C-alpha positions as CSV (number, residue, x, y, z in Angstrom):
1,M,166.6,80.1,151.5
2,K,163.3,81.7,152.6
3,N,161.6,80.9,155.9
4,E,158.3,79.5,154.7
5,L,155.5,78.8,157.1
6,P,154.1,75.4,157.1
7,P,150.6,75.1,155.6
8,R,147.9,75.9,158.1
9,F,145.8,72.8,157.2
10,A,147.4,69.4,157.0
11,P,145.7,66.2,156.0
12,L,144.4,64.1,158.9
13,P,145.9,60.6,159.3
14,V,142.7,58.7,158.7
15,R,141.0,59.5,155.4
16,L,137.3,58.9,154.8
17,R,135.3,59.0,151.6
18,P,132.3,61.3,151.7
19,C,129.0,59.5,151.1
20,L,127.0,60.7,148.1
21,G,124.5,63.3,149.2
22,E,125.9,63.5,152.7
23,S,125.8,66.9,154.5
24,A,129.1,68.7,155.2
25,N,128.4,68.6,159.0
26,S,127.8,64.9,158.9
27,Y,131.0,64.3,157.0
28,I,133.0,66.5,159.5
29,R,131.6,64.5,162.4
30,R,132.5,61.2,160.8
31,L,136.0,62.5,159.9
32,A,136.5,63.8,163.4
33,R,135.4,60.5,165.1
34,A,137.6,58.4,162.8
35,N,140.6,60.5,163.8
36,H,139.7,60.5,167.5
37,L,138.8,64.2,167.6
38,K,135.8,66.0,169.0
39,P,133.5,67.0,166.1
40,S,133.2,70.5,167.5
41,F,137.0,70.9,167.7
42,L,137.4,69.9,164.1
43,H,134.6,72.1,163.0
44,C,136.1,75.1,164.8
45,Y,139.5,74.3,163.4
46,L,138.2,74.2,159.9
47,C,136.4,77.6,160.3
48,G,139.4,79.2,161.9
49,P,139.9,82.6,163.4
50,P,138.5,85.2,163.8
51,Q,135.1,83.5,163.4
52,W,135.0,80.0,165.0
53,F,131.4,79.4,164.0
54,G,129.6,79.1,160.7
55,K,130.4,77.1,157.6
56,P,134.0,76.1,157.0
57,L,135.7,76.8,153.6
58,L,135.5,74.0,151.1
59,E,139.2,74.2,150.5
60,N,140.0,73.8,154.2
61,L,137.8,70.8,154.4
62,A,139.3,69.3,151.3
63,T,142.9,69.8,152.5
64,T,142.2,68.3,155.9
65,A,140.2,65.4,154.5
66,G,142.9,64.6,151.9
67,H,140.5,65.0,148.9
68,S,140.2,67.5,146.1
69,P,137.6,70.3,146.5
70,E,136.0,69.1,143.3
71,A,135.4,65.6,144.7
72,L,133.9,67.0,147.9
73,E,131.7,69.4,145.8
74,R,130.3,66.4,143.8
75,A,129.7,64.3,146.9
76,L,128.5,66.7,149.6
77,A,124.9,67.8,149.3
78,D,125.5,71.3,150.7
79,A,129.0,71.9,149.3
80,N,127.8,75.1,147.5
81,A,126.9,76.5,150.9
82,L,130.4,76.0,152.3
83,G,132.7,79.0,152.3
84,G,130.0,81.5,152.5
85,R,129.7,84.1,155.3
86,N,131.6,83.0,158.3
87,R,129.3,84.6,160.9
88,P,127.2,83.0,163.6
89,R,123.4,82.9,163.0
90,R,121.5,85.7,164.6
91,R,118.9,84.6,167.1
92,L,115.4,86.0,166.7
93,P,113.5,87.1,169.8
94,R,111.2,84.4,171.1
95,K,107.5,84.7,170.6
96,N,104.9,84.0,173.3
97,P,103.4,80.7,172.3
98,F,100.4,81.4,174.6
99,A,99.4,84.8,173.3
100,R,96.1,83.5,172.0
101,R,95.7,80.5,174.4
102,Q,95.7,81.9,177.9
103,D,93.3,79.2,179.0
104,L,95.9,76.6,178.1
105,A,98.6,78.4,180.1
106,H,96.2,78.7,183.0
107,S,95.5,75.0,183.0
108,I,99.2,74.2,182.8
109,A,99.8,76.4,185.8
110,Q,97.0,74.7,187.7
111,D,98.4,71.3,187.0
112,A,101.9,72.4,188.0
113,L,100.5,73.6,191.4
114,K,99.4,70.1,192.0
115,G,103.0,68.9,191.7
116,T,103.0,67.5,188.2
117,H,106.5,67.4,186.6
118,I,107.3,69.5,183.5
119,R,107.9,66.5,181.3
120,T,104.5,65.0,182.2
121,L,102.9,68.4,181.5
122,A,104.6,68.6,178.1
123,K,103.4,65.1,177.1
124,R,99.9,65.8,178.4
125,Y,99.4,69.1,176.5
126,N,101.5,68.0,173.5
127,L,104.1,70.8,174.0
128,R,107.8,71.1,174.3
129,S,109.3,71.3,177.8
130,W,110.6,74.9,177.3
131,D,107.1,76.0,176.2
132,V,105.7,74.5,179.5
133,R,108.4,76.4,181.4
134,F,107.5,79.6,179.5
135,A,103.9,79.2,180.5
136,L,104.9,78.8,184.1
137,E,107.2,81.8,184.0
138,T,104.7,84.1,182.3
139,P,103.0,86.4,184.8
140,R,99.2,86.2,184.8
141,L,96.4,88.1,186.7
142,T,95.1,86.3,189.7
143,A,91.4,85.7,190.3
144,S,91.3,88.5,193.0
145,E,92.7,91.0,190.4
146,T,90.2,90.2,187.8
147,G,87.2,89.6,190.0
148,P,84.4,92.0,190.9
149,L,85.0,95.0,193.1
150,A,85.2,94.3,196.9
151,E,82.3,96.6,197.8
152,P,79.5,97.9,195.5
153,I,79.0,101.6,195.1
154,T,76.1,102.7,197.4
155,G,74.7,105.8,199.0
156,V,75.4,109.3,197.9
157,L,78.2,108.3,195.5
158,A,75.8,105.9,193.7
159,D,73.2,108.8,193.3
160,T,75.9,111.0,191.8
161,V,77.0,108.4,189.3
162,E,73.5,107.7,188.2
163,S,72.7,111.4,187.7
164,M,76.0,111.7,185.6
165,I,74.9,108.8,183.5
166,G,71.5,110.3,183.0
167,R,73.0,113.6,181.8
168,G,75.5,111.8,179.5
169,L,78.5,113.0,181.5
170,S,81.5,110.8,181.8
171,D,83.6,112.7,184.4
172,S,82.9,115.2,187.1
173,S,84.9,118.1,185.6
174,P,82.8,121.2,184.9
175,S,82.2,122.1,181.2
């Protein structure tokens, strides 16, 4: 007699019917809660090693749920997406939401200096909380860095600059 390994996926004790048009993730959550499991645990179990994230195989879900793959394929809205690539989604770099609206970021920063909470700022400016945090973390030029020069050019240096402008020169290097 051969030593056969038990099947990796066994049916759960509580069986649920999938609702027509339900998503696979919703069905996995309902199935997990009915069997007193954490939904994230059941999802990772269905995906299996080496990739614990992504979409589980339809066959694994069918075996665990105690239904045929054909029945799940007819009922679940995204059953055709199951069993695809088992890789986590790549995150894209985050864009600066205030690239064109520096005045908005400045007014958010001014209100934050007055002691206004982030949630209040988010509601006031109709933004998400993390966008408000991003506006507060983004370095900006201060008024002293963008203001006029501390002292105007006067005296001999002013005469030299005016003569250069009159002759159409832009620097003092000899030609």
